[in-house]
C-alpha positions as CSV (number, residue, x, y, z in Angstrom):
1,M,0.0,0.0,0.0
2,F,2.7,2.5,1.0
3,D,4.6,2.0,-2.3
4,K,1.5,3.0,-4.2
5,L,1.3,6.2,-2.2
6,L,4.9,7.0,-3.3
7,R,4.2,6.5,-7.0
8,K,4.9,9.6,-9.1
9,K,1.8,10.7,-11.0
10,T,2.6,11.8,-14.6
11,T,0.4,14.8,-15.5
12,A,-0.9,14.3,-19.1
13,V,-3.2,17.3,-19.2
14,P,-2.0,20.4,-21.2
15,S,-2.3,23.6,-19.2
16,T,-4.7,25.0,-21.8
17,L,-7.2,22.3,-20.9
18,K,-7.1,22.5,-17.1
19,E,-10.2,24.7,-16.7
20,R,-12.3,22.5,-19.0
21,L,-11.0,19.4,-17.1
22,N,-12.3,20.8,-13.8
23,V,-15.8,21.2,-15.3
24,L,-15.5,17.8,-16.9
25,K,-14.9,16.1,-13.6
26,E,-18.1,17.5,-12.1
27,K,-20.2,15.6,-14.5
28,P,-20.7,11.8,-15.0
29,M,-17.6,10.3,-16.6
30,P,-17.7,7.2,-18.9
31,T,-16.5,4.3,-16.8
32,H,-15.2,2.3,-19.8
33,V,-14.1,3.8,-23.1
34,A,-13.3,1.6,-26.1
35,I,-11.3,3.0,-29.1
36,I,-10.9,1.7,-32.6
37,M,-7.5,3.2,-33.5
38,D,-7.9,3.9,-37.2
39,G,-6.0,5.9,-39.8
40,N,-2.3,5.1,-39.2
41,G,-1.8,4.0,-42.9
42,R,-3.5,7.1,-44.3
43,W,-1.5,9.4,-42.0
44,A,1.7,7.8,-43.4
45,K,0.4,8.0,-47.0
46,Q,-0.3,11.7,-46.6
47,R,3.3,12.2,-45.7
48,K,4.6,9.8,-48.4
49,L,5.9,7.5,-45.7
50,P,5.6,3.7,-45.4
51,R,2.5,2.5,-43.5
52,I,4.7,1.2,-40.7
53,A,5.7,4.8,-39.9
54,G,2.0,5.5,-39.2
55,H,1.8,2.6,-36.9
56,H,4.9,3.8,-35.0
57,E,3.5,7.3,-34.7
58,G,0.2,5.8,-33.5
59,M,2.1,4.1,-30.7
60,K,2.9,7.5,-29.3
61,T,-0.8,8.4,-29.4
62,V,-1.5,5.3,-27.3
63,R,0.8,6.6,-24.6
64,K,-0.8,10.1,-24.6
65,T,-4.4,8.8,-24.7
66,T,-3.7,6.3,-21.9
67,L,-2.2,8.9,-19.6
68,F,-5.0,11.4,-20.3
69,A,-7.8,8.8,-19.8
70,S,-6.2,7.8,-16.5
71,E,-5.9,11.5,-15.5
72,I,-9.6,12.3,-16.1
73,G,-10.9,9.3,-14.2
74,I,-11.8,6.7,-16.8
75,R,-11.6,3.3,-15.2
76,V,-11.2,1.1,-18.3
77,L,-9.6,1.9,-21.6
78,T,-9.9,-0.8,-24.3
79,L,-7.8,-0.3,-27.4
80,Y,-8.4,-2.3,-30.6
81,A,-4.8,-3.1,-31.4
82,F,-5.0,-6.1,-33.8
83,S,-8.1,-7.8,-35.1
84,T,-8.5,-11.4,-36.3
85,E,-9.0,-9.9,-39.8
86,N,-5.7,-8.0,-39.7
87,W,-3.9,-11.3,-40.5
88,K,-4.9,-10.6,-44.1
89,R,-2.5,-7.7,-44.3
90,P,1.0,-7.9,-45.9
91,K,3.5,-10.0,-43.9
92,R,5.9,-7.1,-43.5
93,E,3.2,-5.0,-41.9
94,I,2.0,-7.8,-39.6
95,D,5.5,-8.4,-38.5
96,F,5.9,-4.8,-37.6
97,L,2.6,-4.6,-35.8
98,M,3.6,-7.7,-33.7
99,K,6.8,-5.9,-32.6
100,L,4.9,-2.8,-31.5
101,P,3.6,-4.1,-28.2
102,G,7.1,-5.1,-27.1
103,E,8.5,-1.6,-28.1
104,F,5.6,0.2,-26.5
105,L,5.8,-1.7,-23.3
106,S,9.6,-1.7,-23.0
107,T,9.5,2.1,-23.4
108,Y,6.5,3.1,-21.4
109,L,6.0,0.3,-18.9
110,P,7.8,2.2,-16.1
111,E,5.4,5.2,-16.7
112,L,2.4,2.9,-16.6
113,V,3.6,1.5,-13.3
114,E,4.1,5.0,-11.9
115,N,0.6,6.0,-12.9
116,N,-0.9,2.9,-11.3
117,V,-2.2,1.6,-14.7
118,K,-3.0,-2.1,-14.9
119,V,-2.4,-3.8,-18.3
120,E,-4.8,-6.5,-19.5
121,M,-5.6,-8.2,-22.8
122,I,-8.5,-9.8,-24.6
123,G,-8.1,-11.9,-27.7
124,T,-6.5,-15.2,-28.5
125,A,-2.9,-15.0,-27.2
126,E,-1.9,-18.5,-28.3
127,L,-1.8,-17.4,-31.9
128,L,0.5,-14.4,-31.3
129,P,4.3,-14.6,-31.9
130,A,6.2,-15.6,-28.8
131,H,7.9,-12.1,-28.5
132,T,4.5,-10.4,-28.6
133,K,2.9,-12.7,-26.1
134,D,5.9,-12.4,-23.8
135,A,5.9,-8.6,-23.8
136,I,2.2,-8.5,-22.9
137,E,2.6,-11.1,-20.2
138,K,5.5,-9.2,-18.7
139,A,3.5,-6.0,-18.6
140,M,0.5,-7.8,-17.1
141,N,2.6,-9.3,-14.4
142,A,4.4,-6.0,-13.7
143,T,1.1,-4.2,-13.2
144,A,-1.0,-7.0,-11.7
145,H,-1.2,-5.3,-8.3
146,N,-2.0,-1.9,-9.7
147,D,-5.6,-0.7,-8.9
148,G,-5.9,2.3,-11.1
149,M,-7.1,2.5,-14.7
150,I,-7.2,-0.8,-16.7
151,L,-5.4,-0.5,-20.1
152,N,-7.0,-3.4,-22.0
153,F,-5.4,-4.3,-25.3
154,A,-7.6,-6.2,-27.8
155,M,-5.0,-8.3,-29.6
156,N,-5.9,-11.0,-32.2
157,Y,-9.5,-10.2,-31.2
158,G,-12.7,-10.7,-33.1
159,S,-16.1,-10.3,-31.6
160,R,-17.9,-12.9,-33.6
161,F,-15.3,-15.5,-32.6
162,E,-15.6,-14.4,-28.9
163,I,-19.4,-14.8,-29.0
164,A,-19.2,-18.2,-30.7
165,E,-16.7,-19.3,-28.0
166,A,-19.0,-18.0,-25.3
167,V,-22.0,-19.9,-26.8
168,K,-19.9,-23.1,-26.9
169,A,-18.9,-22.7,-23.3
170,V,-22.5,-22.2,-22.2
171,A,-23.6,-25.2,-24.4
172,Q,-21.0,-27.3,-22.6
173,Q,-22.4,-26.3,-19.2
174,V,-25.9,-27.4,-20.4
175,S,-24.4,-30.7,-21.7
176,D,-22.7,-31.2,-18.3
177,N,-26.0,-30.5,-16.5
178,T,-24.4,-27.7,-14.6
179,I,-27.1,-25.2,-15.8
180,E,-30.6,-25.7,-17.2
181,L,-31.3,-24.6,-20.8
182,S,-34.2,-22.5,-19.5
183,S,-32.0,-20.6,-17.1
184,I,-29.8,-19.1,-19.8
185,T,-30.0,-15.3,-19.8
186,E,-28.1,-12.4,-21.3
187,E,-26.1,-12.4,-18.2
188,T,-25.1,-16.0,-18.8
189,I,-23.6,-15.0,-22.2
190,S,-21.9,-11.9,-20.7
191,T,-20.2,-13.9,-18.0
192,A,-18.8,-16.3,-20.7
193,L,-17.2,-13.5,-22.7
194,M,-13.6,-12.4,-22.5
195,T,-14.7,-9.1,-20.8
196,S,-16.8,-10.8,-18.1
197,H,-14.8,-9.0,-15.4
198,L,-15.2,-5.6,-17.0
199,P,-18.2,-3.2,-17.3
200,D,-19.6,-2.8,-20.8
201,P,-18.2,0.3,-22.6
202,D,-20.1,3.5,-22.1
203,L,-18.4,5.1,-25.0
204,L,-16.9,3.9,-28.3
205,I,-14.6,6.2,-30.3
206,R,-13.4,5.5,-33.8
207,T,-10.9,7.7,-35.5
208,S,-10.2,8.5,-39.2
209,G,-13.8,9.0,-40.4
210,E,-14.8,5.4,-40.8
211,V,-18.3,4.7,-39.4
212,R,-18.4,1.0,-38.6
213,L,-17.6,-1.4,-35.7
214,S,-15.4,-3.8,-37.6
215,N,-16.2,-6.8,-35.5
216,F,-15.3,-5.1,-32.3
217,M,-17.2,-5.8,-29.0
218,L,-20.5,-6.3,-30.8
219,W,-22.2,-7.7,-27.7
220,Q,-20.7,-5.3,-25.2
221,L,-21.4,-2.1,-27.3
222,A,-25.2,-2.7,-27.3
223,Y,-25.9,0.5,-25.4
224,A,-22.7,2.4,-25.8
225,E,-22.6,6.0,-27.0
226,L,-20.8,6.1,-30.4
227,A,-18.4,8.8,-31.4
228,F,-16.7,9.0,-34.9
229,T,-14.1,11.6,-35.7
230,E,-12.3,12.5,-38.9
231,V,-9.0,12.8,-37.0
232,L,-6.5,10.2,-37.9
233,W,-5.2,8.2,-35.0
234,P,-1.6,9.5,-35.0
235,D,-3.1,13.1,-34.8
236,F,-5.6,12.2,-32.0
237,N,-4.7,14.3,-29.0
238,E,-5.9,15.2,-25.5
239,E,-8.2,18.0,-26.8
240,N,-9.9,15.6,-29.3
241,M,-10.5,13.2,-26.4
242,L,-11.8,16.0,-24.2
243,N,-14.2,17.2,-26.9
244,I,-15.7,13.7,-27.3
245,V,-16.1,13.1,-23.5
246,E,-17.7,16.6,-23.2
247,D,-20.1,15.6,-26.0
248,Y,-20.8,12.3,-24.2
249,Q,-21.7,14.1,-21.0
250,N,-24.3,16.2,-22.8
251,R,-26.0,13.2,-24.2
252,N,-29.2,11.8,-22.7
253,R,-28.6,8.1,-22.0
254,R,-32.1,6.5,-21.5
255,F,-31.3,2.8,-22.3
256,G,-34.7,2.4,-24.0
257,S,-36.8,4.2,-21.4
258,L,-38.4,7.6,-21.6
259,E,-37.9,10.9,-19.8
260,G,-40.5,11.8,-17.2
261,D,-42.1,14.5,-19.4
262,E,-42.2,12.1,-22.4
263,I,-44.2,9.6,-20.4
264,K,-46.9,12.0,-19.4
């Protein structure tokens, strides 16, 4: 406990945003934010650089976004780092993407520890290269006792596969007579998902102007607020994040119900 009190907190909020941040913290904050980090390739193309340069620049945005999310009080940040469909990309690009977790974590792990961030992962780790898996496992072990924001990487993740595996797990329980078929509920499926220990996202952000979910957390995003921005991921900054969270706080989340005046 005492060692956590001694941790050095890294301030990620630019001074120009301090006043807005104070107002932000007085309103309901999204507990879980999920981000589809899109636009690395286009960022590089605009600058006549190889696609891998965009991915490398995007890694710096992961660091900035993580620290800012932790600073403003978000409890879970899930980043769509590599999908099951991304294996279709050129081998050179895949190889580079698989090296990024190791580079990111070797560079920024001490900072994550200092800021009490806990690293987790959803997806199928067994199919990742050994060096990628080892880097993530090292970070998870090093931050296992942290109780601040959870930084959850979706690596080799696909939502349809996740749901299919959850259905298989529930079907096995029925076959084993540990649960009755008639007792299966939405909660039964939720507890069989990779995110069973996490709250569902309140807010989904996708960068680069694309307006689709791309097989990302399809079950969990059922009632999430959606935010799409034209900003390419490497250019995404604290003010962009602040703008989106402020917009989220001004939305009326009814979850299918009506306001009092609408009911009358």
